[in-house]
N, C-alpha and C positions, 0 to 999 in steps of 0.2 A: 820348710817347710811350715806349713799351717797349724798344723798338730801341735809342731814342738813353742811357735807361738803361743797358743794356746795354754803351752804349760806354764809356759813362763809368765804369762800374764794370771796366770790361777795362782801361782805360787808367790806375785809381786802381791797380790792382792790378799791372800794371805797374810802373808806377811806384814802386810800395813797396820792391819788392826790382828792380831792374832789376840787377842780377847774375849773378839767376838765369833765363834764359833759356827758358825751358821753359813761365815764366807768362807769358809776351807769347805765345808761338806757339801754345798751347791755347785764351786767351781767345781771340785770333785768330780761331783756325776755330772755336770755338763761332759767333763774334759773324758772322764769313760762311754757317757753318750755320742758323743763326735767320732770317738774312736772306735766304737763298733761299727758306726758309721762309714769309717773311713777303710773298714775291713772289706767291703764290697762296691765302693765307689773312692773314688780319687781325686774328682773333677774339683777344684777349686771353687768353683762357682756353686756349686752341689755344697761340700762341706761347709763353706759361709752360709750360705740358707739354711744347713741342717742344727748350725750352731744357735744362727739366730733365732730359731720356734721353738731349739730346744730352753733357750735362755729363757723367753718369751714365756714357755710353759711355764718352766721352775718357779718365776714370779709371780705366777696367778696360783700356784700349789702354795708358796709362801705366805701371799697375803690370805689366802681361803682357810688358810692353817691357824694364820695369826689370828684372823677374824674369830674363829670357831673358841679357840683359846680365848678370845677376852667373851666371849658369849658366857663360855664356863666361871671365866674371874667374877663375871657382873651376877653372878648366882650366890656367891657370897657374900653379897655386901645386905645387909639388912635395913630395914624402914629405920630409921633416925640412928643410924649408924654414923662414927668417928672412924673412918680409915687415913692413916696417914703413911705416906711415900715417900720416897728419894729418888733423884738423877730425875731422868728423863724415859720414858715408855712408848709409845706409838700403842700399845697394847693394854697396860696400863686405860692410860687416859681413852682407850679405846671400849675395855669393858666401863668404866665410870660413867662413860653415855647413855652406853646401853643401858647400865642402872637406872638413868635418868630417866630413858624412854620410856619403862618399867614400870617408874609411876612412883619410884622410893626417892625419898626422901633421904639425903645423907650428906653431911659435912666433908672433907680432904683435910688436912692437914701434909703440906708437902714439904722436905727438907729443904735447905736453901741449896745446896747439893754445889756448893763452889769450888771447882776447880781453877786455877789458877785463874786466868781473869772473868772467866765465864760459870753463871750460877745457873745450872738443868733445871733447878727446881721453879726459876722463871720461866721456861719455857712452856712446864706443864700449867703452871698458873694460868697461865696467857687462853692455853687453848681452852683448859675448863672452864675459864670465864666468858670463853662462846657457848657453851656451853650451857650457861647460867646456872654453874653448880658453884655452892659456896666452897671455896677454897681460903686456907691461909696459910703465910707460910712462912717455917719455920728456922732460924737462925742454927747453922751446924751446932754450934755449941751446945745450944739448948735439946741437943734430939735422945737426950734420956730424961728429957720432961715428956712424953707420952702417955701420963700415964689417965687422961680422958679419953685416949683412943678403945674403941671395939677389936682393932684390927691391923693387920702393916700387909700391903699388896705393894710388890714390887715388878719390876720386868728383871733379866737378866740376860747375860751376851754370852755365856754360857752355862752348861750344867756338867759339872763333871764324874766320872762313871760311878765315884760315890760318893754323888746325892750332893756335893756340896756346887757353891754358887758364886758365878764371877759375875760382876755387876760394879757400875758407877757409885762412886763413892758416893755419901757416907752408908750404904750399905749393912755394911759389917756392925756397927753401930747401932743403928739400926735396930738390926734382927737380937742381938744381945740387948739394949734396954729392953725389947719382948720379951725377950726370953725373961729377963731380970721381972717386968713386971706382971708375965703369966695372961702376955697377950698375943693370940693365935701369928703369923708371921706367914705369908704366900708370898708363892715368886710364879710371875704368870708368863709362858713362853710357845713357842712351836716345838713341836719335839727337833727338827733341825739344829738347834742351839742345845743339842744335846751333846756329847764329846766322844761319837763312838769310834774312831778312830786313835784314839788317845794324844791327837795333836796337842795339848796340853798337860803336862806332867804334872803330878800331885804335888810336885813337892817346890812347883816352881813361886815364884810372886808375880802374882799381876803386870803390867806395864803402871807405870803413871793416871791417874784418875780412875784408880779400878780397886777393887778388894776382891779379899775372897775371906767366904762366908760357909762353916761348917755344916752338916749336915743336920748335925744336933739343934743348932739354933732354927730348923725351917719345920713349919708342920705342912707343908705340902707346899711339892709340884703341879703347879693347872699348865695343862698344854690343851689340844685341839681331841686327846684323847679321853679326858678328864683329868679327875687329880689324885694325882699319884704320891703315896709317900715316900720322901726319898730313900729310906729302906732298899726300897724295891727299884732302884735309879741302876742301880749294878747288873743286872739281870737283862731290863729293858734292855738297858746299852750292850750288853753281849749280844739279844737277840737282834739288834737293830744291824750290830754291824757283820752277822750273819748272813743278814741278807742283803748287805748294801752291794753297790757292783765291788 
């Protein structure tokens, strides 16, 4: 039936991007809301309309949360800063754009972030160029040469309950270099990317193209709620798990 079809699609979506926990979180929320509606109404057209409206609402909520996180992210960027990033994150790019709109003058270093035949750093560069933000691409093998950076800001595909980060490579290498050179390292994302249900085992290896950065390398996790210390994530995730459907 329709509910079983949604369950199957939700499972396939989560399976397709296992390192992007927001897919599992949002599809689970959608499924729970449709199942709740199905308790009182069995009409197929109604359930389809309900699923569509809930999906649109969740998409809007996600966009608003990401924009709020980007707003907080723009706040850590200082005038004349050099900020280094890697991979591609629309939220990170939005944070840079907002900082630029506030009149801040800064420059961005972006690691090439090459995975197979695709360089995600080039995507970031093109987007920042559109907003006339000075940006320089750094070869991945030179990721340790970041002494002139004032801080690092990356996105996130998932935040685990222990405060560790799953993100596109070479995030771990960048975080390690930042730690060695005492450069603050931040990640920015909406809390929908927190693994509240334990979908990702903490001991598991990320899929190809992603890596894991332990919490002791992270200065702060920037969300729509503000800036959070990684040490507080476990309590926050437990609270989210208790209040989720």
